[in-house]
Backbone as ProteinMPNN parsed JSONL, in Angstrom:
{"seq_chain_A": "MNFLELVKNRYSCRAYQSLDVEKEKLDYILECVRFAPSAVNKQPWRFHIVNGEDDKAKLQQCYNRDWFKTAPMYIVASILHDEEWVRADGKHHGDIDIAIAVEHLCLAATEQGLATCWVCNFDSVMCKELFALPENEEPAVIIPLGYAADEVKPKNRKGIDDIVK", "coords_chain_A": {"N_chain_A": [[1.241, 21.746, 9.852], [1.398, 19.037, 12.006], [1.452, 15.321, 11.673], [-0.295, 14.124, 13.579], [-2.013, 16.176, 14.218], [-3.13, 16.612, 11.735], [-4.573, 14.115, 11.415], [-6.382, 14.384, 13.443], [-7.829, 16.528, 12.668], [-9.176, 15.635, 10.346], [-12.382, 14.596, 9.472], [-15.727, 13.25, 9.202], [-17.462, 14.872, 7.01], [-20.605, 16.395, 6.611], [-21.832, 18.357, 5.385], [-21.53, 20.784, 2.829], [-20.012, 23.576, 1.283], [-20.932, 25.481, -1.654], [-18.747, 26.015, -3.209], [-16.39, 25.429, -5.909], [-13.918, 22.814, -6.12], [-10.504, 23.527, -6.44], [-8.565, 22.932, -9.303], [-5.765, 22.491, -8.966], [-5.615, 21.652, -6.294], [-7.174, 19.352, -6.429], [-5.553, 17.792, -8.208], [-3.219, 17.552, -6.629], [-4.209, 15.983, -4.478], [-4.925, 13.62, -5.791], [-2.447, 12.849, -6.709], [-1.279, 12.189, -4.296], [-2.841, 9.963, -3.667], [-2.056, 8.271, -5.765], [0.377, 7.432, -4.767], [-0.142, 5.711, -2.704], [0.318, 2.781, -0.731], [0.04, -0.656, -1.649], [-0.91, -4.198, -1.588], [1.624, -6.207, -2.678], [2.277, -4.216, -4.487], [0.216, -3.929, -6.38], [-1.779, -2.042, -6.932], [-4.712, -2.099, -7.262], [-6.934, -0.35, -8.276], [-9.218, 2.178, -9.266], [-10.111, 5.451, -9.754], [-12.822, 7.544, -10.054], [-13.755, 10.712, -11.124], [-16.428, 12.629, -10.334], [-18.194, 15.281, -11.357], [-19.779, 16.719, -13.046], [-23.027, 18.035, -13.729], [-25.031, 16.199, -14.613], [-23.86, 13.649, -14.19], [-23.482, 13.806, -11.411], [-26.11, 13.969, -10.512], [-26.886, 11.321, -11.303], [-25.193, 9.79, -9.574], [-26.135, 10.507, -7.081], [-28.582, 9.19, -6.97], [-27.744, 6.747, -6.139], [-27.145, 7.013, -3.591], [-29.204, 8.476, -1.703], [-29.364, 11.025, 0.004], [-29.987, 14.069, 1.669], [-27.823, 15.669, 2.762], [-25.629, 14.673, 1.358], [-26.017, 15.56, -1.267], [-25.161, 18.161, -1.123], [-22.492, 18.367, -1.702], [-19.928, 19.542, -3.943], [-18.589, 17.949, -5.672], [-17.635, 14.532, -6.353], [-15.682, 11.549, -5.633], [-15.483, 8.448, -6.925], [-14.354, 5.485, -5.662], [-12.963, 2.534, -6.881], [-12.558, -1.019, -6.789], [-10.459, -2.999, -8.659], [-10.961, -6.092, -9.436], [-9.649, -8.021, -10.938], [-7.095, -7.364, -10.73], [-6.262, -7.258, -8.137], [-4.246, -8.508, -5.339], [-4.056, -11.88, -4.195], [-3.956, -13.656, -1.41], [-2.27, -16.761, -0.37], [-4.094, -18.268, 1.151], [-6.443, -17.576, -0.082], [-7.512, -15.102, 0.604], [-8.702, -12.092, -0.548], [-7.142, -8.969, -1.269], [-8.046, -6.539, -2.288], [-10.005, -4.944, -1.04], [-8.717, -3.992, 1.241], [-6.51, -2.641, 0.152], [-7.926, -0.619, -1.334], [-8.99, 0.844, 0.815], [-6.755, 1.846, 2.077], [-5.767, 3.571, 0.033], [-8.062, 5.34, -0.182], [-8.021, 6.562, 2.303], [-5.577, 7.863, 2.181], [-6.39, 9.743, 0.258], [-8.453, 11.183, 1.699], [-6.89, 12.287, 3.889], [-5.038, 13.84, 2.451], [-6.818, 15.58, 1.306], [-7.765, 16.885, 3.62], [-5.406, 18.174, 4.519], [-5.249, 20.048, 2.468], [-7.215, 21.704, 3.11], [-9.762, 20.941, 2.59], [-12.82, 18.941, 2.807], [-14.077, 15.717, 3.461], [-15.931, 12.612, 3.277], [-16.319, 9.209, 4.143], [-18.354, 7.228, 2.172], [-19.866, 4.331, 2.235], [-22.205, 2.972, 2.361], [-24.006, 2.655, 0.019], [-25.825, 2.15, -3.02], [-24.191, -0.103, -4.721], [-24.525, -1.753, -6.894], [-26.34, -0.344, -8.516], [-24.785, 1.907, -9.007], [-22.612, 0.904, -10.467], [-24.024, 0.068, -12.746], [-25.23, 2.477, -13.696], [-22.951, 3.971, -14.385], [-21.772, 2.394, -16.19], [-19.725, 0.551, -15.484], [-16.964, -1.745, -16.004], [-17.002, -5.41, -15.801], [-15.05, -6.387, -14.083], [-14.768, -4.42, -12.237], [-15.493, -3.025, -9.068], [-17.466, -0.612, -7.51], [-16.526, 0.709, -4.507], [-16.316, 2.783, -2.528], [-17.726, 6.004, -2.048], [-16.588, 9.258, -2.197], [-17.546, 12.257, -1.126], [-16.363, 15.542, -1.885], [-15.138, 18.656, -0.949], [-15.45, 21.996, 0.219], [-15.929, 22.486, 3.663], [-19.093, 23.105, 5.191], [-19.878, 22.779, 7.688], [-18.639, 22.224, 11.029], [-15.635, 20.797, 12.508], [-16.321, 17.999, 14.418], [-15.975, 16.862, 17.722], [-14.226, 13.797, 18.224], [-15.114, 10.64, 19.333], [-13.129, 8.465, 20.745], [-11.618, 5.369, 21.559], [-9.624, 4.639, 24.407], [-6.011, 4.536, 24.547], [-5.09, 2.249, 25.888], [-7.19, 0.576, 25.45], [-6.972, -0.262, 22.894], [-4.363, -1.153, 22.405], [-2.426, -3.839, 23.211]], "CA_chain_A": [[0.518, 20.918, 10.762], [2.055, 17.695, 12.066], [0.528, 14.299, 11.292], [-1.286, 13.939, 14.64], [-2.913, 17.372, 14.071], [-3.861, 16.326, 10.504], [-5.57, 13.062, 11.595], [-7.385, 14.904, 14.359], [-8.745, 17.461, 11.906], [-10.023, 14.842, 9.38], [-13.592, 14.136, 10.011], [-16.717, 12.85, 8.205], [-18.249, 16.109, 6.804], [-21.904, 16.072, 6.011], [-22.37, 19.711, 4.817], [-20.506, 21.363, 1.963], [-20.185, 24.793, 0.546], [-21.047, 25.232, -3.089], [-17.491, 26.381, -3.897], [-15.652, 24.38, -6.614], [-12.549, 22.462, -5.689], [-9.546, 24.04, -7.423], [-7.907, 21.845, -10.111], [-4.441, 22.231, -8.394], [-5.816, 20.842, -5.046], [-7.545, 17.954, -6.792], [-4.401, 17.157, -8.664], [-2.368, 17.264, -5.497], [-4.834, 14.827, -3.758], [-4.833, 12.41, -6.595], [-1.093, 12.444, -6.692], [-1.148, 11.481, -3.025], [-3.513, 8.644, -3.796], [-1.191, 7.468, -6.573], [1.526, 6.872, -4.049], [-0.683, 4.849, -1.636], [0.805, 1.432, -0.814], [-1.007, -1.826, -1.867], [-0.333, -5.46, -1.508], [2.448, -6.535, -3.827], [2.232, -3.013, -5.276], [-0.714, -4.205, -7.496], [-2.602, -0.838, -7.102], [-5.902, -2.523, -7.947], [-7.995, 0.62, -8.048], [-9.581, 3.155, -10.229], [-10.822, 6.577, -9.126], [-13.669, 8.307, -11.026], [-14.159, 12.025, -10.7], [-17.857, 12.961, -10.699], [-18.461, 16.676, -11.044], [-20.783, 17.248, -14.036], [-24.322, 18.009, -13.072], [-25.781, 14.936, -14.983], [-23.189, 12.559, -13.444], [-23.81, 13.999, -9.942], [-27.51, 13.488, -10.3], [-26.952, 9.861, -11.387], [-24.548, 9.22, -8.393], [-27.04, 10.831, -5.898], [-29.565, 8.1, -6.979], [-27.139, 5.591, -5.445], [-27.109, 7.401, -2.066], [-30.176, 9.645, -1.786], [-29.372, 11.745, 1.32], [-29.889, 15.565, 1.523], [-26.501, 16.255, 2.992], [-24.805, 14.169, 0.168], [-26.325, 16.361, -2.413], [-24.498, 19.437, -1.024], [-21.094, 18.337, -2.201], [-19.737, 20.068, -5.275], [-17.997, 16.89, -6.507], [-17.449, 13.233, -5.721], [-14.763, 10.647, -6.249], [-15.889, 6.999, -6.698], [-13.153, 4.599, -5.605], [-13.359, 1.212, -7.276], [-11.611, -2.104, -6.761], [-10.256, -3.82, -9.9], [-10.758, -7.367, -8.796], [-8.756, -8.85, -11.694], [-5.746, -6.932, -10.519], [-5.975, -7.397, -6.704], [-3.439, -9.576, -4.956], [-4.796, -12.824, -3.426], [-3.045, -14.355, -0.47], [-2.236, -18.135, -0.572], [-5.249, -18.887, 1.692], [-7.606, -17.114, -0.742], [-7.983, -13.837, 0.975], [-8.463, -10.996, -1.504], [-6.697, -7.77, -0.598], [-8.496, -5.31, -2.904], [-10.672, -4.155, -0.017], [-7.692, -3.404, 2.144], [-5.802, -1.659, -0.728], [-8.782, 0.614, -1.591], [-9.118, 1.554, 2.046], [-5.498, 2.616, 2.257], [-5.802, 4.684, -0.989], [-9.078, 6.287, 0.126], [-7.591, 7.338, 3.453], [-4.598, 8.872, 1.665], [-7.208, 10.783, -0.317], [-9.051, 11.905, 2.757], [-5.884, 12.989, 4.642], [-4.532, 14.836, 1.623], [-7.834, 16.663, 1.178], [-7.815, 17.714, 4.848], [-4.221, 19.013, 4.481], [-5.476, 21.107, 1.526], [-8.272, 22.694, 3.601], [-10.986, 20.447, 2.028], [-13.503, 18.031, 3.68], [-14.516, 14.511, 2.822], [-16.682, 11.632, 4.09], [-16.474, 7.927, 3.536], [-19.67, 6.717, 1.986], [-19.861, 2.932, 1.768], [-23.645, 2.472, 2.358], [-24.685, 3.115, -1.139], [-26.279, 1.034, -3.955], [-23.085, -0.322, -5.606], [-24.926, -2.346, -8.172], [-26.894, 0.703, -9.336], [-23.637, 2.783, -9.363], [-21.985, 0.085, -11.48], [-24.901, 0.106, -13.887], [-25.4, 3.855, -14.161], [-21.763, 4.467, -14.84], [-21.325, 1.34, -17.135], [-18.295, 0.056, -15.152], [-16.724, -3.154, -16.488], [-17.371, -6.508, -14.952], [-14.037, -6.598, -13.016], [-14.628, -3.266, -11.346], [-16.485, -2.845, -7.996], [-17.411, 0.661, -6.763], [-16.417, 0.403, -3.099], [-16.506, 3.967, -1.69], [-17.933, 7.231, -2.663], [-16.049, 10.277, -1.321], [-17.93, 13.684, -1.456], [-15.188, 16.361, -1.74], [-15.414, 20.069, -1.14], [-15.2, 22.914, 1.394], [-16.933, 22.156, 4.672], [-20.046, 24.123, 5.648], [-20.013, 22.529, 9.068], [-17.374, 22.311, 11.821], [-15.157, 19.584, 13.021], [-16.945, 17.496, 15.612], [-15.085, 16.007, 18.555], [-14.268, 12.371, 17.901], [-15.142, 9.716, 20.544], [-12.165, 7.413, 20.516], [-11.151, 4.478, 22.654], [-8.314, 4.986, 24.966], [-4.856, 3.742, 24.012], [-5.028, 0.969, 26.622], [-8.145, -0.35, 24.954], [-6.609, -0.765, 21.544], [-3.01, -1.687, 22.322], [-2.198, -4.886, 24.323]], "C_chain_A": [[1.213, 19.547, 10.771], [1.076, 16.644, 11.773], [-0.579, 14.134, 12.312], [-2.367, 15.026, 14.472], [-3.86, 17.058, 12.889], [-4.906, 15.265, 10.707], [-6.674, 13.472, 12.569], [-8.303, 15.804, 13.64], [-9.55, 16.792, 10.828], [-11.242, 14.33, 10.047], [-14.551, 13.842, 8.911], [-17.711, 14.116, 8.069], [-19.482, 15.755, 6.107], [-22.649, 17.44, 5.733], [-21.304, 20.406, 4.084], [-20.959, 22.673, 1.414], [-20.294, 24.509, -0.992], [-19.873, 25.666, -3.909], [-16.922, 25.153, -4.715], [-14.316, 24.139, -5.917], [-11.576, 22.811, -6.799], [-8.815, 22.855, -8.067], [-6.515, 21.491, -9.437], [-4.586, 21.368, -7.122], [-6.253, 19.502, -5.389], [-6.381, 17.164, -7.346], [-3.392, 16.675, -7.575], [-2.88, 15.965, -4.748], [-4.686, 13.565, -4.487], [-3.427, 11.938, -6.712], [-0.677, 11.717, -5.363], [-1.705, 10.042, -3.017], [-2.619, 7.723, -4.631], [0.012, 6.768, -5.851], [1.136, 5.953, -2.828], [-0.052, 3.439, -1.757], [-0.36, 0.375, -1.004], [-0.191, -3.088, -1.848], [0.363, -5.804, -2.818], [2.538, -5.425, -4.916], [1.292, -3.201, -6.49], [-1.559, -2.919, -7.889], [-3.867, -1.192, -7.876], [-7.065, -1.6, -7.796], [-8.229, 1.48, -9.232], [-10.426, 4.249, -9.478], [-11.484, 7.438, -10.195], [-14.04, 9.537, -10.465], [-15.574, 12.283, -11.23], [-18.081, 14.374, -10.323], [-19.4, 17.333, -12.063], [-22.132, 17.05, -13.462], [-25.176, 16.689, -13.395], [-25.247, 13.755, -14.222], [-23.433, 12.661, -11.939], [-25.145, 13.54, -9.655], [-27.619, 11.915, -10.396], [-26.379, 9.225, -10.059], [-25.52, 9.446, -7.219], [-28.206, 9.875, -5.933], [-29.057, 6.976, -6.123], [-27.04, 5.788, -3.947], [-27.931, 8.644, -1.871], [-30.372, 10.241, -0.295], [-29.297, 13.294, 0.939], [-28.529, 16.071, 1.701], [-25.466, 15.88, 1.911], [-24.935, 15.055, -0.995], [-25.645, 17.713, -2.322], [-23.101, 19.506, -1.56], [-20.948, 18.776, -3.577], [-19.135, 19.012, -6.198], [-17.836, 15.624, -5.671], [-16.275, 12.48, -6.384], [-15.317, 9.217, -5.907], [-14.578, 6.199, -6.732], [-13.588, 3.169, -5.817], [-12.261, 0.23, -7.099], [-11.625, -2.827, -8.159], [-9.872, -5.22, -9.489], [-9.849, -8.286, -9.66], [-7.259, -8.417, -11.511], [-5.316, -7.018, -9.042], [-5.076, -8.598, -6.462], [-4.298, -10.506, -4.063], [-3.777, -13.669, -2.675], [-3.249, -15.864, -0.675], [-3.513, -18.805, 0.037], [-6.563, -18.35, 1.023], [-8.096, -15.746, -0.426], [-7.64, -12.743, -0.047], [-8.057, -9.687, -0.761], [-7.172, -6.455, -1.271], [-9.175, -4.385, -1.967], [-9.711, -3.417, 0.865], [-6.924, -2.32, 1.411], [-6.564, -0.415, -1.015], [-8.95, 1.43, -0.343], [-7.905, 2.376, 2.316], [-5.496, 3.801, 1.302], [-6.811, 5.79, -0.607], [-8.654, 7.123, 1.363], [-6.434, 8.335, 3.06], [-5.358, 9.975, 0.967], [-7.787, 11.741, 0.706], [-8.034, 12.797, 3.488], [-5.324, 14.144, 3.711], [-5.551, 15.975, 1.363], [-7.915, 17.593, 2.457], [-6.589, 18.596, 4.886], [-4.488, 20.179, 3.468], [-6.66, 22.04, 1.962], [-9.668, 22.136, 3.085], [-11.567, 19.374, 3.006], [-13.964, 16.837, 2.794], [-15.358, 13.689, 3.77], [-16.616, 10.288, 3.361], [-17.844, 7.519, 3.369], [-19.566, 5.285, 1.419], [-21.269, 2.303, 1.737], [-24.433, 2.989, 1.209], [-25.041, 1.941, -2.032], [-25.145, 0.848, -5.039], [-23.38, -0.893, -6.908], [-25.532, -1.24, -9.075], [-25.72, 1.643, -9.799], [-22.872, 2.124, -10.596], [-22.718, 0.204, -12.854], [-24.937, 1.519, -14.538], [-24.19, 4.48, -14.805], [-21.047, 3.515, -15.853], [-19.928, 0.865, -16.761], [-18.195, -1.373, -15.665], [-16.957, -4.182, -15.356], [-16.378, -6.581, -13.709], [-13.983, -5.452, -12.007], [-15.8, -3.036, -10.379], [-16.415, -1.443, -7.378], [-17.448, 0.361, -5.252], [-16.779, 1.575, -2.131], [-16.732, 5.158, -2.539], [-17.413, 8.337, -1.7], [-16.515, 11.667, -1.836], [-16.628, 14.525, -1.143], [-15.547, 17.852, -1.868], [-15.033, 20.843, 0.197], [-16.279, 22.697, 2.387], [-17.843, 23.395, 4.934], [-20.458, 23.786, 7.072], [-18.693, 22.612, 9.747], [-16.934, 20.907, 12.251], [-15.786, 19.176, 14.299], [-16.058, 16.714, 16.367], [-15.327, 14.532, 18.259], [-14.252, 11.569, 19.277], [-14.272, 8.59, 20.157], [-11.854, 6.602, 21.666], [-9.914, 4.972, 23.155], [-7.159, 4.074, 24.464], [-4.72, 2.361, 24.675], [-6.077, -0.013, 26.129], [-7.853, -0.909, 23.592], [-5.203, -1.353, 21.408], [-2.815, -2.67, 23.491], [-0.834, -5.422, 24.162]], "O_chain_A": [[1.559, 18.985, 9.732], [-0.1, 16.975, 11.617], [-1.738, 14.012, 11.915], [-3.554, 14.722, 14.594], [-5.083, 17.183, 12.954], [-6.033, 15.436, 10.243], [-7.784, 12.943, 12.507], [-9.488, 15.852, 13.97], [-10.562, 17.357, 10.412], [-11.157, 13.686, 11.092], [-14.25, 14.146, 7.757], [-18.607, 14.335, 8.884], [-19.499, 14.962, 5.166], [-23.867, 17.578, 5.844], [-20.229, 20.623, 4.644], [-22.137, 22.87, 1.115], [-19.832, 23.494, -1.513], [-19.94, 25.699, -5.138], [-16.977, 24.013, -4.255], [-13.701, 24.996, -5.281], [-11.784, 22.446, -7.956], [-8.496, 21.881, -7.386], [-6.158, 20.316, -9.363], [-3.783, 20.463, -6.894], [-5.81, 18.539, -4.764], [-6.216, 15.992, -7.009], [-2.834, 15.58, -7.628], [-2.123, 15.04, -4.449], [-4.36, 12.532, -3.903], [-3.197, 10.733, -6.809], [0.137, 10.794, -5.349], [-1.136, 9.102, -2.463], [-2.427, 6.557, -4.287], [0.534, 5.731, -6.261], [1.991, 5.508, -2.062], [0.083, 2.964, -2.885], [-1.502, 0.546, -0.576], [1.022, -3.082, -2.055], [-0.213, -5.708, -3.902], [2.833, -5.69, -6.082], [1.584, -2.65, -7.551], [-1.976, -2.773, -9.038], [-4.099, -0.689, -8.975], [-8.095, -1.992, -7.248], [-7.414, 1.468, -10.155], [-11.319, 3.941, -8.688], [-10.837, 7.977, -11.093], [-14.621, 9.54, -9.38], [-15.846, 12.16, -12.424], [-18.161, 14.7, -9.139], [-19.76, 18.494, -11.864], [-22.4, 16.052, -12.793], [-25.911, 16.185, -12.546], [-26.003, 12.953, -13.673], [-23.576, 11.632, -11.277], [-25.372, 12.807, -8.691], [-28.368, 11.297, -9.639], [-26.958, 8.291, -9.505], [-25.67, 8.528, -6.413], [-28.835, 9.753, -4.882], [-29.84, 6.309, -5.445], [-26.875, 4.847, -3.17], [-27.398, 9.754, -1.875], [-31.332, 9.981, 0.431], [-28.609, 13.685, -0.005], [-28.065, 16.854, 0.872], [-24.562, 16.655, 1.598], [-23.939, 15.274, -1.683], [-25.54, 18.39, -3.345], [-22.584, 20.587, -1.842], [-21.794, 18.418, -4.397], [-19.176, 19.183, -7.417], [-17.897, 15.657, -4.442], [-15.925, 12.741, -7.535], [-15.564, 8.882, -4.748], [-13.818, 6.244, -7.699], [-14.428, 2.633, -5.094], [-11.096, 0.6, -7.244], [-12.672, -3.184, -8.7], [-8.711, -5.537, -9.231], [-9.323, -9.263, -9.125], [-6.336, -9.022, -12.056], [-4.133, -6.867, -8.735], [-5.095, -9.571, -7.216], [-5.137, -10.04, -3.291], [-2.883, -14.291, -3.249], [-4.33, -16.244, -1.125], [-3.973, -19.811, -0.504], [-7.658, -18.638, 1.506], [-9.0, -15.244, -1.094], [-6.476, -12.501, -0.365], [-8.624, -9.38, 0.288], [-6.745, -5.375, -0.864], [-8.982, -3.172, -2.042], [-9.951, -2.252, 1.185], [-6.702, -1.231, 1.94], [-6.028, 0.692, -0.973], [-9.046, 2.653, -0.444], [-8.025, 3.521, 2.754], [-5.246, 4.93, 1.726], [-6.509, 6.981, -0.68], [-8.944, 8.319, 1.404], [-6.36, 9.461, 3.552], [-4.947, 11.128, 1.103], [-7.632, 12.957, 0.595], [-8.312, 13.98, 3.684], [-5.168, 15.277, 4.166], [-5.191, 17.144, 1.225], [-8.093, 18.81, 2.388], [-6.735, 19.752, 5.282], [-3.924, 21.253, 3.678], [-7.021, 22.996, 1.275], [-10.656, 22.865, 3.169], [-10.869, 18.952, 3.928], [-14.192, 16.959, 1.59], [-15.486, 14.032, 4.946], [-16.821, 10.211, 2.149], [-18.545, 7.443, 4.377], [-19.216, 5.09, 0.255], [-21.475, 1.238, 1.155], [-25.428, 3.69, 1.393], [-24.575, 0.827, -1.79], [-25.133, 1.508, -6.077], [-22.701, -0.647, -7.906], [-25.256, -1.215, -10.274], [-25.743, 2.105, -10.94], [-22.571, 2.785, -11.59], [-22.118, 0.402, -13.911], [-24.709, 1.694, -15.735], [-24.306, 5.375, -15.642], [-19.928, 3.768, -16.298], [-19.046, 0.785, -17.616], [-19.183, -2.103, -15.749], [-17.085, -3.855, -14.176], [-16.764, -6.787, -12.558], [-13.232, -5.514, -11.034], [-16.944, -2.873, -10.803], [-15.398, -1.106, -6.773], [-18.425, -0.239, -4.803], [-17.43, 1.389, -1.102], [-16.093, 5.359, -3.572], [-17.767, 8.34, -0.521], [-15.984, 12.19, -2.816], [-15.901, 14.194, -0.206], [-16.208, 18.24, -2.831], [-14.386, 20.317, 1.103], [-17.455, 22.715, 2.025], [-17.397, 24.542, 4.897], [-21.328, 24.463, 7.62], [-17.706, 23.023, 9.136], [-17.735, 19.977, 12.343], [-15.787, 19.974, 15.236], [-15.356, 15.892, 15.777], [-16.459, 14.086, 18.071], [-13.468, 11.844, 20.186], [-14.649, 7.802, 19.29], [-11.824, 7.151, 22.768], [-9.177, 5.664, 22.452], [-7.398, 2.954, 24.012], [-4.266, 1.414, 24.034], [-5.955, -1.224, 26.313], [-8.428, -1.919, 23.186], [-4.891, -1.983, 20.397], [-3.038, -2.306, 24.646], [-0.412, -6.281, 24.936]]}, "name": "protein", "num_of_chains": 1, "seq": "MNFLELVKNRYSCRAYQSLDVEKEKLDYILECVRFAPSAVNKQPWRFHIVNGEDDKAKLQQCYNRDWFKTAPMYIVASILHDEEWVRADGKHHGDIDIAIAVEHLCLAATEQGLATCWVCNFDSVMCKELFALPENEEPAVIIPLGYAADEVKPKNRKGIDDIVK"}
């Protein structure tokens, strides 16, 4: 599959099969994440694998949606604020860097026949507390990961003339 086909196939999955994700596929996805670019190559991130029943139940408290509970595992992507690059005008780039790394994760998962969804509307304070994350670490995105139980839905995208000037 070429890159355009890959990005067209990636979508926000909201229904997962109960099948486990194979270790080889997870390792491949995480290796793709490891090579994501970041400002000044700081790599100010940490990825937490959440797949034990107790930890999954804790994480589900942070985003209590029925569809979310169908995922067999999750990855919590965190920004390490004491490692992020800060531009001369004070702009912190951790949010940009984590976004690049998470999209590498989502595209690699799609290539491996798996599905994902960006979840940013969760209780990050509760997540930080439940998982005892250090002060410098901000959970920014939760990515459910697994085999889709739904189908790719057509994407409504702006035309090229609307986004390129």
